[in-house]
N, C-alpha and C positions, 0 to 999 in steps of 0.2 A: 518469122522471127518476131517475138513480142518485145516492143520497145518500152512500153509502160504497163504497169499492172498494180492493182490494189491502191490506186490513187484516190484519196477522198479528203476534200477540204472545202470549207466555205469561207467567204470573205464578207465583211459588213460594208455597207456603203461608206465611202470615204476612207476606208482602211488602206494602208500601204503594206505591200508584201514583196519580199525578194525571194525568187526561186534560185537556189544555189546548188552547185554540184560540179563534179569534174566534167571535162569535155567528153561528149558522147554518152552522158548519163540520161539524156532525154529531156533536158530543160526546154530547148527550143520547140521540140515536138509537143510538149505539154502546152506551151504558149499558143501554138498553132491550133491545138484542139480547143483550148479555152476560147479562142477567137472564132471557132467554127470554121476555120479554113481547112483543117484536116478532119476527117470523120473517123472516130474511134470504132473498133470492131465491136465493142460493147461499152455500156455505161452511158451516162447522161451528163450534159453540161447545162446548167440553168442560169440564165441571165435575167435578173429581176423576176424570177419565178417562171420564166418561159423556157421550155426545153428546146435548145437550139437544134437538136437533131431530130426533133419531131416536126420540123418545118421543112418546106421545100427549099431548094438552094436559092431561089430568087428571094423568098421571104427572109431567109437567113442573111443574104447580102444586104437587103433593105434594113434589117434590124441593126446589122453591123454599121452601116452608114450613119444611122441615127444615134447609136449608143456606144460605139467602140472607137477609140483613137489608137493609132499605132505610131511608135517611134522605133527606128531601126539603127543599128550600128553604122550602116552604110548610107544613112539619111534618106535615100529613095525619093529624092526630089526630081521633078521633071526639068531636064536640062534646057528645054526650049521655052520655059516659062520663067518670068521674073519671080523674085521673092514674093511680091504681092500676089501675082497670079497663082503661084503654088498654094498660097494660103486661102485664096478665094475659091479654088477648085472644089473642095468638098461642099462649100456653101452653095455654089452654083449648081452642083449636081443635086442638091436638096431643094433647089428652086427658091433659095432665099433672095429676096429683093435687095437686102442690105449687105450683100456679099463684100463689096469694096470697102464700105465703112467698117464693118466688123473685122475684116482681115487687116485693115490699116491699124485699127486700135490694138489688135492682138500683136502685131509686129512691133508697135510702139511699146507694148507691155514687156516684150522680151528684149528691148533695147536696140531694135533695128529700124528706128524711124528714118534714119539717113540712108537705108539700103533697100528701100522698097522696089526701086526699078532695076536692081542688080540681078544678073543671072547667076545660078549656082557656081558656075566655073570661076567667077571672080570673087566669090566669098570664101573665107577661111573655113576650116572644118567646124570650128565652134559656131561660126555664124550660120553655116548650113544646118547644124543641129538645132539652133534657135528657130530657124525657119520651120524645120520639121516639128518642133514642139508647138509652135504657133499654129501650124496646120492641124495638128492633132487636137489641141485644146479649143480651137475656134468654134467647134461644133458643140462644145460643152458635153463631152461624152460621159456616160455613166461609168465607163471603165477605160482606163488607159493601159495598154500593153506595150512594154518597152523591152526590146531584145538587145542587151549589151549597149545601152544608150550612150555610154561614155567610152566604149571599147576602143574607138579609133582616135580618141582625143588625148592630149597631154594631161597631166595630173591637174594643173590649175584650171584649165578649160573644162575638164570633166567635173571638177568641184562646182564651178559656176553653173554648168548645165544641171547638175543634180539639185543645187539650191533652187534653181528656177523651176524645175519639175515639181519639187516638193511644195514650193510656194503656190504654184498654180493648182496643185492637188488640194491644198487647204482652201484656197479661194473659191474653187468650184465644187468642192465636196466629191471629187472624182475618186473612184477606187483605182489605186495604182498598183499594177503588178509588173515587176521587172525581173528579167533574167540577167544575172551578173556573175562574173568570176571574182569581182572585187568585194571582199568581205567587209571592208570599211564602208563601202556603199550599202551593202546589205544591212549593216547595223544601224543605218539611218532610217530603216523601215521598221514599222511596228511588229511585223511578223517575218520570220525566216522559214521558208519551206525548202528542206534539203532533200534532193533526189540522189539516190545512189543506185546505179544499175537498174534504172527504171522504176524504183520503188521509193516511197516516202520513208525517210529515216525518222 
């Protein structure tokens, strides 16, 4: 069964784009392929001119670690690590000596200076998503991919998270691609990519 077909688009550095469409239209699959997590049966994905699927899986993972940040609806934090340790993790994996300092500064930037030592289970949904944003942006990714980043948050908290994501996008010049059902959220982006039954509309 073919999930996606005839998909062709490009994004400029720093651009913001929302992928919208009904449930089951292929939005999350497209995001996984853009990230190089799922391999398409045909076609190419280029990140900064590099063909992701022309690389080995290890090289692709290495490129992803350096260039791509992720934010998910379910936060995907490590429950056994504090907020600070969660944000330090990608920096430590990259061998950065300033992991603690950079992670602390990023958590301060997202308004969690008082929550550094807290574990995810004692943080609210909005606070957990701020930790996830800090973890994604701390490596200064070229591209940030967000899958329903406000989907499990109430309206006011979701608005706050979106404001923060767009502010960090502007500050770092990160290309932001988000999957959302929320058309008001999509309208905050410069581009809207609509998928219907696996095709671009």
